[in-house]
C-alpha positions in Angstrom: 11.5 -22.1 9.6 8.8 -24.4 8.2 5.1 -23.8 8.9 2.1 -26.0 8.6 -1.4 -25.0 7.4 -4.7 -26.7 8.1 -8.2 -25.7 6.8 -11.5 -26.7 8.3 -13.7 -25.8 5.4 -16.5 -23.4 6.3 -14.9 -22.7 9.7 -11.3 -21.5 9.9 -7.7 -21.7 8.7 -4.9 -22.4 11.2 -1.1 -21.9 10.8 1.3 -23.7 13.1 5.1 -23.3 13.5 7.4 -26.3 13.0 7.1 -27.4 16.7 3.3 -27.5 16.4 2.5 -24.2 18.1 -0.5 -22.7 16.5 0.5 -19.0 15.8 -2.6 -17.9 13.8 -6.2 -18.9 13.5 -8.3 -17.1 10.9 -12.0 -17.6 11.5 -14.4 -16.9 8.6 -17.4 -18.8 9.9 -20.0 -16.1 10.8 -20.4 -15.5 14.6 -24.0 -16.0 15.9 -24.7 -12.5 17.1 -25.5 -9.9 14.4 -25.1 -7.0 16.9 -21.4 -7.8 17.0 -21.1 -7.2 13.3 -20.5 -10.6 11.8 -17.1 -10.7 10.0 -13.9 -12.8 9.6 -11.2 -12.2 12.2 -7.9 -13.6 13.4 -7.9 -15.1 16.9 -6.1 -16.6 18.6 -2.8 -15.0 17.4 0.2 -16.3 19.3 4.0 -15.8 19.6 6.3 -18.6 18.6 6.6 -19.5 22.3 2.8 -19.9 22.4 1.8 -16.7 24.2 -1.7 -15.4 23.2 -1.6 -11.8 22.0 -5.2 -11.3 20.9 -8.4 -11.0 23.0 -11.9 -12.3 22.0 -15.2 -11.0 23.1 -14.0 -9.2 26.3 -16.7 -8.4 28.8 -16.2 -4.6 28.1 -16.7 -4.8 24.3 -18.1 -8.2 23.1 -17.6 -7.1 19.5 -13.8 -6.9 19.8 -12.5 -10.0 18.2 -8.7 -10.4 17.9 -7.5 -8.7 14.7 -10.3 -7.6 12.4 -11.2 -5.1 9.7 -13.8 -2.5 10.8 -15.5 0.6 9.7 -17.1 2.3 12.8 -19.0 5.0 10.8 -19.8 4.3 7.2 -22.6 6.3 5.6 -24.7 5.9 8.7 -23.9 2.2 9.2 -21.7 0.5 11.8 -19.3 -2.2 10.5 -17.4 -2.3 13.8 -20.2 -3.8 15.9 -21.8 -3.0 19.2 -23.1 0.4 20.2 -23.0 3.3 17.8 -21.9 6.8 18.8 -24.5 9.5 18.3 -23.4 13.1 19.0 -25.2 14.6 22.0 -26.5 11.2 23.1 -23.4 9.1 23.5 -23.2 5.4 22.7 -26.5 3.8 21.9 -27.6 0.2 21.0 -28.8 0.7 17.5 -28.9 -2.8 15.9 -30.5 -1.4 12.8 -27.2 0.3 12.0 -25.0 -2.7 12.4 -23.7 -4.3 9.1 -21.7 -7.4 8.3 -18.9 -8.6 6.1 -19.8 -11.8 4.2 -17.2 -14.3 3.2 -17.6 -15.2 -0.5 -14.6 -17.4 -1.2 -10.8 -17.9 -1.4 -9.6 -17.3 -5.0 -6.0 -17.9 -4.0 -4.6 -20.3 -1.4 -0.8 -20.9 -1.6 1.2 -22.8 1.0 5.0 -22.9 0.8 7.6 -24.2 3.2 8.0 -20.9 5.0 5.2 -18.7 3.6 1.5 -18.9 3.4 -0.7 -16.6 1.4 -4.4 -16.5 0.7 -6.8 -14.0 -0.8 -10.4 -13.7 0.3 -13.4 -12.2 -1.5 -15.9 -10.5 0.9 -19.0 -8.3 0.5 -19.9 -5.6 3.0 -23.6 -5.8 3.6 -25.7 -3.1 5.2 -28.2 -4.0 7.9 -31.1 -4.1 5.6 -29.3 -6.4 3.2 -28.0 -4.1 0.5 -24.5 -4.9 -0.8 -22.4 -1.8 -0.3 -18.8 -2.8 -1.0 -16.7 -5.6 -2.5 -13.5 -6.3 -0.6 -10.4 -8.2 -1.9 -8.4 -9.2 1.3 -4.9 -10.6 1.3 -3.4 -12.4 4.3 0.3 -13.6 4.3 2.2 -15.3 7.1 6.0 -15.0 6.5 9.4 -14.4 8.1 8.9 -17.0 10.8 12.3 -16.6 12.6 13.0 -18.8 15.5 16.3 -17.0 16.3 14.6 -13.6 16.5 11.6 -15.1 18.2 9.2 -13.4 15.8 7.0 -13.8 12.7 5.1 -11.4 10.5 1.5 -11.1 9.3 0.7 -8.9 6.2 -3.0 -7.8 5.9 -4.1 -6.0 2.7 -7.4 -4.6 1.7 -8.8 -3.4 -1.6 -12.3 -2.0 -1.3 -14.7 -1.1 -4.1 -17.9 0.9 -3.7 -20.9 -1.0 -5.1 -23.5 1.7 -4.3 -24.9 4.4 -6.6 -23.9 6.9 -4.0 -20.5 7.7 -2.3 -19.4 5.8 0.7 -18.6 8.2 3.5 -15.9 6.8 6.0 -15.7 8.4 9.4 -15.2 7.7 13.1 -16.7 8.7 16.5 -14.4 11.7 16.4 -15.7 12.8 13.0 -19.2 12.4 14.6 -18.2 14.6 17.5 -16.4 12.6 20.2 -13.0 13.9 21.0 -10.0 11.6 20.3 -12.0 8.5 19.5 -11.0 8.1 15.9 -11.2 4.3 15.8 -11.9 2.6 12.5 -10.0 0.4 10.0 -7.9 -2.6 10.9 -8.1 -3.1 14.6 -6.3 -5.2 17.2 -7.7 -6.0 20.6 -5.3 -7.3 23.2 -6.0 -9.8 25.9 -6.4 -8.7 29.5 -2.7 -8.9 30.4 -1.9 -6.3 27.8 -3.8 -3.7 29.8 -1.3 -1.1 31.1 1.3 -2.2 28.6 3.8 0.2 26.9 3.3 1.8 23.5 6.1 3.5 21.6 6.9 4.8 18.1 10.1 5.5 16.2 10.6 8.9 17.8 8.7 8.6 21.0 8.3 6.3 24.0 5.7 8.6 25.5 3.1 5.9 25.9 -0.4 5.3 24.4 -2.0 8.5 25.7 0.4 10.8 23.9 0.6 8.7 20.8 -3.2 8.7 20.3 -4.0 10.5 17.0 -0.4 10.7 15.9 1.1 9.5 12.6 4.1 7.4 11.8 5.5 4.4 9.9 5.1 2.0 12.9 3.9 1.7 16.4 4.8 -1.0 18.9 3.0 -2.3 22.0 4.7 -4.5 24.6 3.6 -6.1 27.9 4.6 -8.5 30.6 2.3 -11.6 30.7 0.3 -13.0 33.6 0.9 -16.6 34.5 4.1 -17.0 32.6 7.4 -15.2 33.1 7.9 -13.2 29.9 7.0 -10.4 27.6 5.6 -10.1 24.2 5.8 -7.3 21.6 3.5 -6.4 18.7 4.6 -4.1 16.0 2.0 -2.4 13.7 3.6 -1.1 10.5 2.3 0.8 7.4 3.4 -0.1 3.9 5.1 3.0 2.4 2.3 3.9 0.1 -0.1 4.2 3.0 1.7 7.3 4.2 2.1 8.8 0.7 -0.4 11.6 0.3 -0.3 11.2 -3.5 -1.2 7.5 -3.3 -3.4 7.0 -0.2 -7.0 7.9 -0.4 -6.8 9.5 3.0 -4.1 10.1 5.7 -3.8 7.6 8.5 -3.4 8.1 12.3 -2.9 5.8 15.2 -5.7 5.0 17.5 -4.0 3.4 20.6 -5.0 2.8 24.1 -3.3 0.9 26.9 -5.9 1.6 29.5 -8.7 0.9 30.3 -8.4 -1.5 27.4 -5.4 -2.5 25.2 -6.1 -1.8 21.5 -4.5 -0.4 18.3 -6.2 0.6 15.1 -4.8 1.8 11.8 -7.4 4.6 11.6 -8.0 5.8 8.1 -10.6 8.5 9.2 -9.5 9.7 12.6 -10.2 13.4 12.4 -11.9 13.9 9.0 -14.3 11.9 6.9 -13.4 10.8 3.3 -15.6 9.6 0.5 -15.3 6.8 -2.0 -17.2 7.5 -5.2 -19.4 4.9 -6.8 -17.4 2.2 -8.6 -14.1 3.5 -7.2 -11.6 1.6 -5.1 -9.0 2.2 -2.4 -6.3 0.0 -1.0 -4.0 -0.2 2.1 -1.3 -2.7 3.2 -0.4 -3.4 6.8 2.1 -5.5 8.6 2.0 -6.9 12.2 5.1 -8.4 13.7 4.4 -10.8 16.6 7.4 -11.2 18.8 8.5 -12.8 22.1 10.3 -10.5 24.5 10.2 -6.8 25.4 11.6 -5.1 22.3 12.9 -1.5 22.2 12.7 1.0 19.4 16.1 0.1 18.0 15.3 -3.6 17.8 12.0 -2.9 16.2 13.6 -0.6 13.6 16.3 -3.0 12.8 13.9 -5.9 12.4 11.6 -4.0 10.1 14.5 -2.9 7.9 15.1 -6.7 7.4 11.5 -7.2 6.1 11.3 -5.3 2.8 7.9 -4.7 1.3 
């Protein structure tokens, strides 16, 4: 299935399916509010039938923006946005801790009939202005399948420490809050995903029991308001992410269905890890965006048809 790509320079990149439905908008223009941690994000993301599956600035967490890379606790700074968790005091508005991710350019931008890939250079900047890390980000839209009612988004990150000291990656859980290990690539769903169903290859126990677990993929499905229909999102790890010899740190799922719908590929759920000066780490992720209420068998079969 053919796709079309448009680029408003300095603003955003949009990808549309053959029928004109915009399925992805990647925004790299800095948002106006520093407290929300200025950074690029993907929103809106839509299914091929046009159903929106990302939320933007919900009233409960204004810093949640579609699909975005985050680091909730990083050497005392907050690259997630919003309030910072402080053990014994709870969540506090500490704007002096909130960093940003600066867009520096697109070294690669390749559009094919059925595939679109770009790489982006970013710099992670601490609140006081110091450049802490260099990121090479890769985004690929592919496998747009009208018959299956699905398409795939690959998101890769390679991060290099620019400081003279180690970068310490953690989460609210590593800071003392139980089962709040959010950090890393994060999805925030729109309001009608609240109360949706989460399941994994070996469990349909729901978000609460899947919180903090591990596995190659996790899926989230909901029935929409307004229109008669369901959507399913599948969050999948590349094989090396789960290889303890290759990954810098083990990953766990951060997933909630209520009170808010969200999933994060948490790279520091229960324990901190450090990135030494000059060193790098990398992860690869895949998100499948599908119409319909998929079950574990359908998810597994579809992922098998999308080799890495």
